[in-house]
Every structure is written in C-alpha cells, then in structure tokens.
C-alpha positions as a Python dict, from the first residue, in 0.01 Angstrom:
ca = {
    (1, 'X'): (0, 0, 0),
    (2, 'X'): (-19, 136, -353),
    (3, 'X'): (-97, 504, -415),
    (4, 'X'): (-444, 412, -541),
    (5, 'X'): (-499, 215, -219),
    (6, 'X'): (-418, 519, -6),
    (7, 'X'): (-641, 731, -228),
    (8, 'X'): (-930, 489, -178),
    (9, 'X'): (-866, 474, 195),
    (10, 'X'): (-886, 851, 216),
    (11, 'X'): (-1194, 868, -2),
    (12, 'X'): (-1392, 588, 161),
    (13, 'X'): (-1242, 591, 509),
    (14, 'X'): (-1425, 912, 594),
    (15, 'X'): (-1770, 773, 512),
    (16, 'X'): (-1857, 703, 876),
    (17, 'X'): (-1763, 1055, 976),
    (18, 'X'): (-1965, 1202, 690),
    (19, 'X'): (-2269, 992, 779),
    (20, 'X'): (-2264, 1101, 1143),
    (21, 'X'): (-2194, 1462, 1043),
    (22, 'X'): (-2503, 1466, 820),
    (23, 'X'): (-2717, 1340, 1107),
    (24, 'X'): (-2573, 1592, 1355),
    (25, 'X'): (-2617, 1879, 1108),
    (26, 'X'): (-2977, 1772, 1051),
    (27, 'X'): (-3035, 1760, 1427),
    (28, 'X'): (-2904, 2110, 1488),
    (29, 'X'): (-3081, 2249, 1183),
    (30, 'X'): (-3404, 2094, 1314),
    (31, 'X'): (-3348, 2245, 1659),
    (32, 'X'): (-3298, 2585, 1502),
    (33, 'X'): (-3624, 2544, 1309),
    (34, 'X'): (-3803, 2442, 1632),
    (35, 'X'): (-3677, 2748, 1816),
    (36, 'X'): (-3742, 2981, 1525),
    (37, 'X'): (-4104, 2870, 1472),
    (38, 'X'): (-4180, 2765, 1830),
    (39, 'X'): (-4246, 2401, 1742),
    (40, 'X'): (-4214, 2112, 1985),
    (41, 'X'): (-3945, 1884, 1836),
    (42, 'X'): (-4116, 1851, 1499),
    (43, 'X'): (-3830, 2035, 1330),
    (44, 'X'): (-3572, 1831, 1520),
    (45, 'X'): (-3731, 1502, 1411),
    (46, 'X'): (-3755, 1628, 1054),
    (47, 'X'): (-3396, 1749, 1061),
    (48, 'X'): (-3270, 1416, 1193),
    (49, 'X'): (-3477, 1230, 932),
    (50, 'X'): (-3335, 1455, 660),
    (51, 'X'): (-2983, 1401, 796),
    (52, 'X'): (-3027, 1023, 803),
    (53, 'X'): (-3166, 1026, 448),
    (54, 'X'): (-2884, 1248, 321),
    (55, 'X'): (-2618, 1045, 500),
    (56, 'X'): (-2736, 710, 370),
    (57, 'X'): (-2784, 850, 20),
    (58, 'X'): (-2422, 966, 27),
    (59, 'X'): (-2316, 627, 166),
    (60, 'X'): (-2497, 447, -117),
    (61, 'X'): (-2330, 671, -378),
    (62, 'X'): (-1988, 603, -228),
    (63, 'X'): (-2055, 229, -228),
    (64, 'X'): (-2149, 244, -596),
    (65, 'X'): (-1831, 442, -673),
    (66, 'X'): (-1623, 185, -487),
    (67, 'X'): (-1792, -98, -676),
    (68, 'X'): (-1721, 70, -1012),
    (69, 'X'): (-1358, 128, -913),
    (70, 'X'): (-1315, -234, -806),
    (71, 'X'): (-1466, -358, -1133),
    (72, 'X'): (-1233, -130, -1328),
    (73, 'X'): (-930, -252, -1128),
    (74, 'X'): (-1034, -614, -1179),
    (75, 'X'): (-1066, -558, -1554),
    (76, 'X'): (-720, -399, -1564),
    (77, 'X'): (-573, -690, -1365),
    (78, 'X'): (-735, -945, -1599),
    (79, 'X'): (-602, -757, -1900),
    (80, 'X'): (-250, -750, -1753),
    (81, 'X'): (-269, -1121, -1668),
    (82, 'X'): (-385, -1203, -2022),
    (83, 'X'): (-98, -1004, -2171),
    (84, 'X'): (148, -1178, -1940),
    (85, 'X'): (9, -1517, -2038),
    (86, 'X'): (42, -1432, -2407),
    (87, 'X'): (402, -1323, -2353),
    (88, 'X'): (477, -1646, -2165),
    (89, 'X'): (323, -1857, -2446),
    (90, 'X'): (526, -1662, -2705),
    (91, 'X'): (849, -1721, -2513),
    (92, 'X'): (765, -2088, -2466),
    (93, 'X'): (692, -2129, -2839),
    (94, 'X'): (1017, -1948, -2921),
    (95, 'X'): (1213, -2184, -2692),
    (96, 'X'): (1046, -2485, -2850),
    (97, 'X'): (1139, -2358, -3198),
    (98, 'X'): (1502, -2312, -3092),
    (99, 'X'): (1516, -2665, -2951),
    (100, 'X'): (1370, -2802, -3276),
    (101, 'X'): (1627, -2609, -3481),
    (102, 'X'): (1912, -2742, -3265),
    (103, 'X'): (1805, -3100, -3317),
}
C-alpha cells in the first residue's frame, strides 16, 4: 500500500470509533445534566441526540474530504496517463521517422 493509502486508512479508518465516541460522550454529558438539574432523562436524550448529530456531521465532513481526495487523485492519474500517452506517441513517431530515413 502506498504511503498516501496508509494515511487515508488512518484518517478514515477511525470514523466508526469517532462516531460512537461522540454518541457516548453525549450520553454521559446528558446524564450529568440530568443529575445536576434533577431531570428525568431529558438531558440524557438531548445529549444522545447532540452526540448523534455531531457524529454524523463529522462523518459527512470526512466523506466529503475523501471524495475531494479521490477526485484529486483521479485527476493526477489522468494527467500522468496523458503524459505517458504523449511520450509513447512521440517515441512511435520518432521510430517511424527513423524507418523512413533508413528506406
């Protein structure tokens, strides 16, 4: 795997952990709010909802980053392939010219 592949794996491989961590943090923050204000699970439900929202917002941002990176990589690959094709055509034309000069 290329270095950029490992970098992407590290960056995007932790998304599941981050999503669940956001939800768990929201849960415990909500429980603290419930205990602090004496509410009956309203804070917990709000904390979980906030955690789910934050987690999926982060997930969406990461997906957009990955999409932009893939588009950039694809553009670089197309550019490299175009340059390689131009070089091949140049070499082929050069060979054809040499054959014509020999005849």
